[in-house]
C-alpha positions in Angstrom: 39.1 98.3 120.3 40.3 101.5 120.2 43.2 100.4 123.2 44.0 97.3 120.9 44.6 99.5 117.5 46.7 101.2 119.8 48.9 98.3 121.3 49.0 97.2 117.3 50.3 101.0 115.9 52.8 100.8 119.1 54.2 97.4 118.5 54.3 98.5 114.2 56.0 101.2 115.3 58.4 99.4 117.8 59.5 96.8 114.6 60.1 99.4 112.5 62.4 101.0 114.6 63.8 97.5 115.1 64.5 97.6 111.5 65.6 100.9 110.7 68.2 100.1 114.0 69.7 96.8 112.5 70.0 98.3 108.7 72.1 101.1 110.0 74.2 98.0 112.1 74.6 96.4 108.8 75.5 100.1 107.0 78.0 101.0 109.7 79.3 97.2 109.5 80.0 97.5 105.7 81.4 100.8 105.5 84.1 100.0 108.3 85.1 96.9 106.2 85.3 98.6 103.3 88.6 100.6 104.2 90.1 97.1 105.0 90.0 96.4 101.1 91.0 99.5 99.7 93.4 101.1 102.0 96.2 98.4 101.2 95.6 98.7 97.7 96.4 102.3 98.4 99.1 101.5 100.7 100.8 99.6 98.4 100.1 101.9 95.1 102.3 104.6 97.4 104.9 102.0 98.2 105.3 101.0 94.1 105.8 104.9 93.1 108.8 105.3 96.2 110.4 102.3 95.4 110.2 103.7 91.2 112.0 106.7 92.5 114.3 105.3 94.9 115.5 102.2 92.3 115.7 105.1 89.2 117.8 107.7 91.4 119.9 104.7 92.8 120.5 102.7 89.7 121.7 106.2 87.9 124.1 107.1 90.7 125.2 103.4 90.9 126.2 102.9 87.6 128.1 105.6 87.7 130.4 104.6 90.0 130.3 100.6 89.4 133.4 100.4 87.8 135.2 100.3 90.6 134.7 98.6 94.0 135.2 102.2 96.1 133.5 103.2 99.4 130.9 104.9 97.7 130.1 101.9 95.5 129.9 99.3 98.3 127.7 102.0 100.7 125.0 102.0 97.7 125.0 98.2 97.2 124.4 98.0 100.9 122.0 100.7 101.2 119.8 99.2 98.1 118.5 96.2 100.4 118.7 98.2 103.8 116.1 100.0 101.4 114.0 97.0 100.8 114.1 96.3 104.2 112.2 99.3 105.0 109.8 99.1 102.0 108.8 95.5 103.3 107.9 96.8 106.6 105.8 99.1 105.7 104.2 96.7 103.1 103.9 94.3 105.9 102.5 97.3 108.4 100.0 98.4 105.8 98.5 95.3 104.3 98.2 93.0 107.0 95.0 91.5 105.6 95.9 91.5 102.1 99.0 89.5 101.8 101.6 86.8 103.4 103.3 88.0 106.2 105.3 85.0 106.5 106.8 85.7 103.2 107.4 89.5 104.1 109.4 88.8 107.2 111.8 86.2 104.8 112.3 89.2 102.9 113.4 91.6 105.8 115.5 89.0 107.2 117.2 88.0 104.0 117.5 91.9 103.0 119.5 92.1 106.3 121.8 89.2 105.6 122.5 90.3 102.2 123.4 93.9 103.3 125.5 92.6 106.0 127.0 90.1 102.8 127.7 92.8 100.9 129.5 94.7 103.2 131.9 91.5 104.0 132.0 90.4 100.6 133.7 93.7 99.5 136.8 93.1 100.9 137.3 90.7 98.9 136.4 91.7 95.3 133.5 92.2 92.8 133.1 88.5 92.0 132.1 87.9 95.8 130.1 90.9 95.9 128.2 89.6 92.4 127.9 86.1 94.2 126.0 88.0 97.5 124.0 90.4 94.9 122.8 87.3 92.8 121.6 85.0 96.0 119.5 87.8 97.3 118.3 88.7 93.9 117.0 84.7 93.5 115.6 84.8 97.3 113.8 88.4 96.9 112.4 87.6 93.1 110.6 84.6 94.8 109.3 86.1 97.2 108.0 88.9 95.3 107.0 86.2 93.0 104.8 84.4 95.6 103.2 87.6 97.4 101.8 88.8 94.2 100.5 85.4 93.2 98.8 85.9 96.7 97.6 89.2 96.1 95.9 88.8 92.7 92.8 89.7 94.0 93.6 93.2 95.0 94.4 93.9 91.3 97.5 95.3 89.3 99.9 92.1 90.4 101.0 90.8 87.1 103.7 92.9 87.1 105.1 92.2 90.6 104.9 88.4 89.6 106.9 88.9 86.0 109.1 91.2 87.7 109.8 88.6 90.8 110.5 86.3 87.6 113.0 88.3 85.9 114.6 88.6 89.1 115.4 84.9 89.7 116.7 84.8 86.5 118.7 87.9 86.6 120.1 87.0 90.1 121.4 83.9 88.5 123.2 85.6 85.6 125.2 87.7 88.1 126.4 84.4 90.2 127.2 82.9 86.7 128.7 86.5 85.6 131.2 86.3 89.0 133.4 83.7 87.4 133.7 86.3 84.3 137.2 87.1 83.2 136.8 90.6 84.0 133.4 90.5 86.4 131.7 94.0 86.7 129.2 95.4 88.9 127.2 97.7 86.2 124.6 95.3 85.3 124.0 94.4 89.3 123.2 98.4 89.1 121.3 98.2 85.9 119.2 95.6 87.0 117.1 98.2 89.3 115.8 99.7 86.2 113.6 97.1 84.8 112.4 96.3 88.1 111.5 100.3 88.7 109.6 100.2 85.6 107.6 97.2 87.2 107.0 99.0 90.3 105.6 102.2 88.2 103.4 99.6 86.3 102.0 97.7 88.7 101.2 101.3 90.8 99.0 102.5 87.9 97.4 98.9 87.4 96.7 99.0 91.0 94.7 102.4 91.0 92.8 101.2 87.8 91.6 98.0 89.6 91.0 100.3 93.0 88.6 102.2 90.5 86.7 99.0 89.0 86.2 97.6 92.2 
């Protein structure tokens, strides 16, 4: 009887240890999975703050120089889509599990083409630059809108969705403005300011959503 009790107690202890080991594995798995949700949100928040700061500075400098299409103005209009390429690459690497990578690849390709296109179009004058800039604003806005929709579960994406829609409308106005009697790049430069504000709002809302989750 004593041997039987000892055997039962040994089996009981082994069962307890097995349950504890299983619970530890579940805990480790859960803990390891959590950063997959929080890290993309944190990365996007940093990206949005960076894009806000860059867009504000870029817009202020460009508005001051956009009255004439000189070398500095052309360089600034080439710089913005190139910065967008860098932002999309950072986004792609940081949020692989939280979005649509195909759309980000599209954004990278379109922004690269735009940078080259602006440089080439500048030789033809302001109307040509406005048409290239407007086409880019439309495509980039659509990408931003769709990506924002796919990331709604992360929270804080409504500013990005709205901003994408506004970008599409703004792009159409730039293309239309290219046919005006006296076309100007000032409005194209100022268009970055509302986008910057939406990035800032999205950064704060994304932080709040992360805390709630």
